[in-house]
C-alpha positions, 0 to 999 in steps of 0.5 A: 858138220863133222863126224857125229861120233866125234861130236857126241864124244866131245860133249860127253867127255866135257860133261864127264870132265866136270864131274857130270852125273849119269851121262846118257846119249839117246839116239832119236833118229826117226822119232822127232825132228827136234834132233837126232841125238840127245845127251843128258847129264846132271850136276848137284848144284847150279854152279856145277851145271854152269861149269858143265855147260861152259865146258861143253860149249868151250870144247865144241867151239875149240873143235869148230862146232858152235851152238845154234842156241843156248837156253837156261844158262842164267838159272842153271836148272836146265840148260839146253845147248842146241848143236843142230842134230845134237841137243845137250841137256844139262840138268840140276839133279832135281830138275832132271828127276822131275822132267825125266827126259829118259822116260819121255823119250824111252823109244830112243835107243841109249848109246854107249860111246867108245873110248874113255870119258 
């Protein structure tokens, strides 16, 4: 399935490359069966959310990792890319503030990724 740090870095860097805002990685191991990690990022417009989402998917596919599922791409208010043990949540800024996943999953440990994003 590939090194988890590598996959997390690919996703975070793709978000950063498209000027994603407030990129966070949460370690949820042992807290849920949904995924071991959430990556959360946001954009200021639906156009930016689409661009971030497309970049994440493109970079992961180039590295040989394909999403199991993709939800919300049409509206681009909250896009979810499911890579199995990693789920990327790409939000429009207002949606992120409303749903506040960071607070909902506050028991998860926020991770700092090595390297430059």
